C-alpha positions in Angstrom: 23.3 45.6 3.0 20.9 48.1 4.7 23.1 48.7 7.7 26.3 49.0 5.8 24.8 51.6 3.4 24.9 49.4 0.3 21.2 49.9 -0.1 20.3 53.6 0.2 17.0 55.2 1.5 14.4 55.2 -1.2 16.1 52.5 -3.3 13.8 49.9 -4.9 14.1 46.3 -3.8 13.5 43.4 -6.1 13.0 40.0 -4.5 14.3 38.2 -7.5 17.2 40.6 -7.8 18.2 40.2 -4.1 17.8 36.4 -4.3 20.2 36.4 -7.3 22.7 38.5 -5.4 22.5 36.4 -2.3 22.4 33.1 -4.1 19.1 31.8 -2.6 15.5 31.4 -3.6 13.0 34.2 -3.5 11.0 32.8 -0.6 13.5 33.5 2.2 14.1 36.9 0.7 10.4 37.6 0.8 10.3 36.5 4.5 13.3 38.7 5.3 11.7 41.7 3.7 8.6 41.1 5.7 10.7 41.2 8.9 12.5 44.3 7.8 9.1 46.0 7.1 8.1 45.1 10.7 11.3 46.7 11.8 10.4 49.8 9.8 13.5 49.6 7.7 11.7 48.9 4.4 8.2 49.8 3.2 5.9 48.3 0.6 3.2 50.0 -1.3 0.7 48.8 -3.9 1.7 49.5 -7.5 5.0 50.8 -6.2 6.7 47.8 -4.7 9.2 47.5 -1.8 11.8 50.2 -1.1 14.3 51.1 1.6 12.4 53.3 4.0 13.4 57.0 4.2 13.0 58.5 7.6 11.6 61.9 8.3 13.7 64.2 10.4 11.2 64.5 13.2 10.8 60.7 13.2 14.5 60.1 13.4 14.8 62.5 16.4 11.9 60.8 18.0 13.8 57.5 17.8 16.7 59.2 19.5 14.4 60.2 22.4 13.4 56.6 22.7 17.1 55.5 22.6 18.1 58.0 25.3 15.3 56.9 27.6 16.2 53.3 27.2 20.0 53.8 27.6 19.5 56.0 30.7 17.3 53.3 32.3 19.9 50.6 31.4 22.7 52.7 32.8 21.0 53.3 36.1 20.2 49.6 36.5 23.7 48.5 35.5 25.3 51.0 37.9 23.3 49.6 40.7 24.4 46.1 39.9 28.0 46.9 38.9 31.0 47.3 41.1 34.2 49.3 40.6 36.4 49.2 38.7 35.0 48.4 35.2 35.8 44.9 34.1 38.8 44.7 31.8 36.7 43.3 28.9 34.6 46.4 28.8 37.6 48.7 29.1 39.2 47.0 26.1 36.0 47.0 24.1 35.5 50.7 24.7 39.1 51.5 23.8 38.7 49.5 20.6 35.6 51.5 19.7 37.3 54.8 20.4 40.3 53.8 18.3 38.1 52.6 15.5 36.3 55.9 15.2 39.6 57.9 15.5 41.6 55.9 13.0 42.1 57.4 9.5 43.2 54.7 7.0 45.1 55.9 4.0 42.4 56.8 1.4 45.0 56.2 -1.4 45.3 52.6 -0.3 43.5 50.6 -3.0 42.3 48.1 -0.4 40.6 50.8 1.8 36.8 50.8 1.7 35.4 53.7 3.6 31.9 52.2 3.7 33.3 49.0 5.2 35.4 50.9 7.6 32.4 52.9 8.9 30.3 49.7 9.0 32.8 47.9 11.2 33.1 50.9 13.5 29.3 51.0 13.9 29.1 47.3 14.6 31.7 47.6 17.3 29.8 50.6 18.7 26.5 48.7 18.8 28.1 45.6 20.4 29.5 47.7 23.2 26.2 49.4 24.0 24.3 46.1 23.9 26.9 44.5 26.2 26.5 47.3 28.7 22.7 46.9 28.5 23.1 43.2 29.2 24.5 44.2 32.6 20.9 45.0 33.6 20.0 41.4 33.4 16.8 42.3 31.4 16.7 40.7 28.0 13.7 42.8 26.9 15.6 46.0 27.5 18.5 44.8 25.4 16.2 43.9 22.5 14.3 47.3 22.7 17.7 49.1 22.7 18.9 47.1 19.7 15.9 48.1 17.7 16.2 51.8 18.8 19.9 51.7 17.8 19.0 50.3 14.4 16.4 52.9 13.7 18.7 55.8 14.7 22.3 55.2 13.9 23.0 52.2 11.9 20.8 52.8 8.8 22.3 56.3 8.6 25.8 55.0 8.1 26.0 56.7 4.7 24.7 60.0 6.2 27.0 60.4 9.1 30.3 59.8 7.3 33.1 62.3 7.8 31.7 63.5 11.1 33.5 65.9 13.5 34.9 63.0 15.5 34.5 62.0 19.1 36.6 63.0 22.2 39.6 60.7 22.6 38.1 58.6 25.5 34.5 59.0 24.5 33.4 55.4 25.2 36.0 54.6 27.8 34.7 57.4 30.0 31.2 56.2 29.5 32.1 52.7 30.7 33.9 54.1 33.8 30.8 56.2 34.6 28.4 53.2 34.3 30.6 51.0 36.5 31.1 53.8 39.1 28.3 52.3 41.1 26.5 55.7 41.1 23.2 55.7 39.1 23.2 59.5 38.9 26.8 59.6 37.5 25.9 56.9 35.0 22.7 58.8 33.9 24.6 62.1 33.3 27.2 60.3 31.2 24.7 58.5 29.1 22.6 61.7 28.5 25.7 63.6 27.3 26.8 60.6 25.2 23.5 60.1 23.4 22.9 63.9 23.1 26.2 64.4 21.2 25.3 61.7 18.8 21.8 63.1 18.3 23.1 66.6 17.5 25.6 65.2 15.1 23.0 63.2 13.2 20.5 66.1 13.3 22.9 68.4 11.6 23.8 66.0 8.9 20.2 64.8 8.4 19.1 68.4 7.9 21.8 68.8 5.1 21.0 65.4 3.5 17.3 66.0 3.5 17.7 69.3 1.8 19.7 67.6 -0.9 17.1 64.8 -1.2 14.4 67.4 -1.6 16.3 69.2 -4.3 16.9 65.9 -6.1 13.2 65.1 -5.9 12.3 68.5 -7.3 14.8 68.2 -10.1 13.6 64.7 -10.9 10.0 65.9 -11.0 11.0 68.6 -13.4 12.7 66.1 -15.7 9.6 63.9 -15.5 7.4 66.8 -16.5 9.7 67.7 -19.4 9.8 64.1 -20.6 6.0 63.9 -20.3 5.6 67.1 -22.3 7.8 65.8 -25.1 5.8 62.6 -25.2 2.5 64.5 -25.5 4.0 66.7 -28.3 5.3 63.7 -30.2 2.0 61.8 -29.9 0.1 64.9 -31.1 
């Protein structure tokens, strides 16, 4: 629900409400929320409750720096271990990701769900990058990259909709570079790949945060007006 954008940044989370939606008791929901808080995806405050965490722009870009460092290291290690050409399974997986991002289902189709479409594309994207990271043979690197991915791209699925699109062979070229056997070639490809995603999200995040700030300002004015009316009525 977080990754797919069903729950939006700043949205309040009720343990009982979530338990009812998921058809389970409140205890496993509470445990899940604790894990999500440790992952920095939700936050809890006294007298406020639990909410979906809203990232600051500088924080989000910092996560991208972490992701780039991890992916570059993974790519260099994988390139040293890999041999040419790229295994067919990676080629097919990369092609599927490229096609998923490039596809444009008919918006007039009543069965078309844009959020679900983006979610599936993001999931395929994450699976490919983690599969490439596994080529390093280091489980800890894979887990660190998974978390970095989660904090940068996946929870922004509602922010990055209707992006400019990627080059036709965006992920296929990345796979070929990593399996070139040359760590320097792999590193250049990964830096360009992550850099494009960071610039895309940075631009959209700037626009979205400006809108959120305006909404907060408007909401504050409404609160002040309502408070004034209450005082006038009570007087």
